[in-house]
Structures are given as C-alpha cells and as structure tokens.
Backbone as CSV, one residue per row, in Angstrom:
resi,resn,N_x,N_y,N_z,CA_x,CA_y,CA_z,C_x,C_y,C_z
1,MET,17.528,11.182,21.432,16.223,10.978,20.567,16.594,11.172,19.089
2,ASN,16.456,10.246,18.287,16.568,10.448,16.832,15.327,10.863,16.221
3,TYR,15.334,11.854,15.435,14.065,12.110,14.796,14.514,12.295,13.216
4,GLU,13.839,11.729,12.302,14.036,11.954,10.909,12.755,12.520,10.222
5,ALA,12.881,13.611,9.698,11.678,14.216,9.026,11.235,13.372,7.913
6,PRO,9.904,13.122,7.764,9.321,12.408,6.704,9.396,13.030,5.320
7,ASN,9.283,12.261,4.380,9.148,12.729,2.976,7.712,13.036,2.913
8,ILE,7.371,14.234,2.293,6.145,14.649,2.167,5.703,14.832,0.736
9,ALA,4.536,14.158,0.274,4.029,14.326,-1.032,2.807,15.144,-1.007
10,PHE,2.488,15.839,-2.071,1.273,16.621,-2.295,0.421,15.874,-3.170
11,VAL,-0.901,15.704,-2.859,-1.789,15.068,-3.773,-2.823,16.040,-4.200
12,TRP,-2.926,16.080,-5.572,-3.784,17.010,-6.273,-4.861,16.219,-7.093
13,HIS,-6.108,16.621,-6.788,-7.303,16.029,-7.537,-7.814,17.020,-8.583
14,GLU,-8.153,16.398,-9.727,-8.866,17.164,-10.677,-10.338,17.458,-10.170
15,GLY,-10.852,18.574,-10.375,-12.138,18.936,-9.972,-12.969,19.526,-11.001
16,VAL,-13.967,20.319,-10.577,-14.846,20.989,-11.476,-14.142,22.172,-12.107
17,THR,-13.026,22.741,-11.547,-12.365,23.832,-12.028,-11.279,23.224,-12.955
18,LYS,-10.578,24.181,-13.713,-9.429,23.753,-14.689,-8.271,23.363,-13.828
19,GLU,-8.006,24.051,-12.797,-6.744,23.778,-11.985,-7.059,22.638,-10.990
20,PRO,-6.111,21.685,-10.823,-6.279,20.717,-9.839,-6.037,21.321,-8.410
21,HIS,-6.782,20.773,-7.414,-6.701,21.308,-6.019,-6.104,20.378,-5.172
22,LEU,-5.296,20.967,-4.205,-4.560,20.106,-3.259,-5.505,19.509,-2.248
23,VAL,-5.455,18.187,-2.127,-6.431,17.449,-1.275,-5.713,16.769,-0.110
24,ALA,-4.369,16.611,-0.165,-3.752,15.851,0.948,-2.281,16.016,0.968
25,LEU,-1.659,15.937,2.082,-0.126,15.876,2.206,0.032,14.433,2.778
26,VAL,0.975,13.683,2.208,1.171,12.334,2.604,2.619,12.149,3.106
27,ALA,2.745,11.586,4.256,4.146,11.320,4.627,4.451,9.760,4.198
28,TYR,5.433,9.769,3.313,5.730,8.499,2.694,7.145,7.878,3.085
29,LYS,7.346,6.613,3.087,8.609,5.965,3.449,9.419,5.576,2.290
30,ALA,8.803,5.393,1.166,9.554,4.910,0.012,10.754,5.693,-0.334
31,THR,11.680,5.022,-0.961,13.035,5.713,-1.279,13.158,6.140,-2.731
32,THR,12.277,5.535,-3.615,12.278,5.827,-5.032,10.942,6.454,-5.405
33,HIS,10.977,7.311,-6.437,9.708,7.988,-6.879,8.695,6.912,-7.247
34,ALA,9.087,5.827,-7.986,8.149,4.902,-8.323,7.280,4.254,-7.132
35,ASP,8.197,3.856,-6.116,7.486,3.255,-4.833,6.797,4.284,-4.143
36,ALA,7.244,5.570,-4.146,6.461,6.624,-3.424,5.100,6.962,-4.034
37,LEU,5.149,6.917,-5.368,3.819,7.106,-6.113,2.761,6.039,-5.733
38,GLU,3.224,4.802,-5.739,2.389,3.664,-5.396,2.024,3.707,-3.839
39,GLU,2.863,4.109,-3.022,2.546,4.207,-1.624,1.510,5.326,-1.355
40,CYS,1.746,6.550,-1.973,0.861,7.602,-1.878,-0.484,7.356,-2.446
41,PHE,-0.577,6.573,-3.528,-1.828,6.235,-4.311,-2.626,5.350,-3.234
42,ALA,-2.002,4.380,-2.719,-2.714,3.447,-1.749,-3.152,4.221,-0.546
43,LEU,-2.415,5.110,0.011,-2.703,5.910,1.183,-3.910,6.891,0.977
44,THR,-4.118,7.246,-0.341,-5.173,8.168,-0.591,-6.422,7.497,-1.313
45,ASN,-6.580,6.130,-1.054,-7.618,5.425,-1.558,-8.505,4.842,-0.429
46,HIS,-9.743,4.751,-0.662,-10.709,4.005,0.227,-10.552,2.575,-0.040
47,ILE,-9.613,1.917,0.662,-9.306,0.502,0.473,-10.018,-0.281,1.658
48,ASP,-9.465,-0.115,2.809,-10.004,-0.725,3.982,-10.824,0.243,4.824
49,SER,-10.487,1.487,4.575,-11.195,2.600,5.473,-11.105,3.875,4.759
50,ASP,-11.721,4.910,5.281,-11.547,6.269,4.759,-10.172,6.800,4.675
51,TRP,-9.592,7.082,3.526,-8.244,7.386,3.399,-7.901,8.777,4.206
52,ARG,-8.820,9.538,4.500,-8.642,10.728,5.348,-8.285,10.476,6.708
53,GLU,-8.505,9.223,7.325,-8.270,8.892,8.692,-6.981,8.131,8.808
54,ASN,-6.221,8.036,7.753,-4.929,7.337,7.705,-3.873,8.298,8.544
55,ALA,-3.125,7.690,9.316,-2.202,8.429,10.175,-1.171,9.236,9.509
56,ARG,-0.871,8.739,8.231,0.268,9.462,7.561,-0.351,10.373,6.391
57,VAL,-1.670,10.672,6.617,-2.246,11.585,5.622,-2.868,12.871,6.349
58,ILE,-2.639,14.005,5.831,-3.344,15.169,6.304,-4.159,15.602,5.132
59,ALA,-5.446,15.432,5.266,-6.480,15.913,4.316,-6.541,17.494,4.442
60,THR,-6.650,18.124,3.297,-6.729,19.564,3.313,-8.145,20.046,3.527
61,GLY,-9.229,19.206,3.150,-10.500,19.627,3.216,-10.943,20.406,1.996
62,LEU,-10.112,20.539,0.994,-10.330,21.398,-0.117,-10.950,20.686,-1.288
63,GLY,-11.303,19.400,-1.251,-11.823,18.754,-2.393,-12.816,17.792,-1.919
64,LEU,-13.258,17.019,-3.003,-14.253,15.982,-2.693,-13.475,14.913,-1.839
65,ASN,-14.324,13.955,-1.290,-13.765,12.861,-0.474,-13.379,11.656,-1.144
66,ARG,-13.238,11.768,-2.479,-13.091,10.618,-3.330,-11.671,10.086,-3.280
67,SER,-11.328,8.894,-3.645,-9.948,8.392,-3.816,-9.161,8.991,-4.864
68,THR,-7.924,8.937,-4.813,-6.975,9.422,-5.922,-7.235,8.435,-7.110
69,SER,-7.291,9.002,-8.289,-7.612,8.141,-9.439,-7.125,8.693,-10.687
70,VAL,-7.301,8.084,-11.801,-6.768,8.544,-13.143,-7.107,10.007,-13.310
71,GLY,-6.016,10.727,-13.805,-6.220,12.266,-13.958,-5.685,12.968,-12.877
72,ASP,-5.521,12.420,-11.639,-5.025,13.222,-10.470,-3.536,13.255,-10.559
73,PHE,-3.016,13.965,-9.566,-1.471,14.193,-9.564,-1.013,14.033,-8.173
74,ILE,0.345,13.462,-8.161,1.064,13.401,-6.953,2.366,14.036,-7.180
75,GLN,2.645,15.091,-6.238,3.873,15.886,-6.406,4.861,15.367,-5.353
76,LEU,6.073,15.008,-5.802,7.200,14.658,-4.946,8.313,15.671,-5.074
77,GLY,8.513,16.617,-4.131,9.380,17.744,-4.291,8.979,18.532,-5.395
78,LEU,9.921,18.803,-6.462,9.546,19.464,-7.559,8.960,18.688,-8.743
79,HIS,8.845,17.453,-8.566,8.378,16.477,-9.583,6.947,16.199,-9.446
80,LEU,6.121,16.443,-10.569,4.748,16.224,-10.609,4.457,15.091,-11.449
81,TYR,3.585,14.090,-11.025,3.201,12.860,-11.846,1.738,12.820,-11.931
82,ARG,1.255,12.574,-13.088,-0.135,12.346,-13.402,-0.520,10.884,-13.337
83,CYS,-1.594,10.497,-12.723,-1.969,9.168,-12.734,-2.718,8.815,-14.018
84,ASP,-2.193,7.907,-14.733,-2.724,7.344,-16.018,-3.300,5.914,-15.728
85,PRO,-4.065,5.485,-16.710,-4.667,4.132,-16.477,-3.836,3.019,-15.926
86,GLU,-2.555,3.018,-16.431,-1.642,1.836,-15.961,-0.329,2.344,-15.520
87,SER,-0.063,3.614,-15.404,1.228,4.138,-15.049,1.180,5.524,-14.585
88,TRP,2.363,6.156,-14.357,2.474,7.469,-13.900,3.274,8.314,-14.951
89,THR,2.802,9.457,-15.352,3.498,10.292,-16.321,4.148,11.558,-15.637
90,HIS,5.363,11.684,-15.825,6.034,12.908,-15.249,5.518,14.080,-16.145
91,VAL,5.072,15.229,-15.405,4.675,16.440,-16.166,5.198,17.617,-15.288
92,ALA,5.327,18.735,-16.010,5.766,19.994,-15.390,4.678,20.632,-14.541
93,PRO,5.002,20.892,-13.121,3.981,21.469,-12.365,3.871,23.017,-12.758
94,THR,2.673,23.458,-12.541,2.529,24.933,-12.830,3.097,25.759,-11.711
95,LYS,3.534,26.922,-11.939,4.045,27.899,-10.925,3.058,28.018,-9.767
96,TRP,1.773,27.975,-10.120,0.839,28.084,-9.017,0.756,26.845,-8.178
97,GLN,0.856,25.705,-8.716,0.964,24.494,-7.768,2.167,24.528,-6.950
98,LEU,3.317,24.870,-7.495,4.491,24.956,-6.741,4.322,25.973,-5.602
99,PHE,3.828,27.139,-5.890,3.637,28.135,-4.885,2.796,27.727,-3.706
100,LYS,1.643,27.047,-4.082,0.635,26.614,-3.089,1.373,25.583,-2.199
101,ALA,2.128,24.671,-2.948,2.709,23.605,-2.077,3.775,24.131,-1.137
102,LEU,4.455,25.134,-1.499,5.527,25.681,-0.683,4.928,26.334,0.526
103,PHE,3.750,26.838,0.510,3.274,27.504,1.594,2.115,26.822,2.396
104,VAL,1.950,25.472,2.081,0.999,24.701,2.807,1.618,24.272,4.204
105,ILE,2.892,23.997,4.183,3.597,23.495,5.467,3.790,24.613,6.410
C-alpha cells in the first residue's frame, strides 16, 4: 500500500481581534505555491456548498463561517500569504502564528 502524506495549508481569517485566527487546515494537491493558494482559496469558499463540509478541509471551529477573502491569510509551511484584491502578497508570519500552526496537528 502506497501512502503519500498530503500537503497541509493553514487558513487564517481576520476577525474582531488584532491577531488572525486559524479557521482551517486544508489538504492541497498543487505543486507550486501559486497553485496551492488558488486551490486553498477555492476550497475555503462557499461556492457550491458550505466549505466546511469539503473532504479536504478540517474546520477548526475557531472563527466565523465565512469564506476566505481579502485580508485573510494562507500559510504554506513557513510561508504566509495575504489575500489581496487581485493577488497574494508574501508576508512574514508572526512567531505566535507559527507556534499555533506547529501544535495544531
């Protein structure tokens, strides 16, 4: 039996507090960061159904049930990207975000 561990992304939503909160873990198939960001964005949006019911998404229950949108973040390994109106911007994750992400799994 061959088993390959999935790539896991962490999805952070801006909320009422200053710090973004972790709302989901997403198993993505893309092989580039650009493709992974688009895949994770689509998987955490209410397009055809509630994104929390997607088989490749684990919702943390720590945030609102809204879709990922402008101002939110997707973390791929140690790389954090902010969703901007028409693109993604690479930003430095805070130590707190990295710490929380390491201990979620």
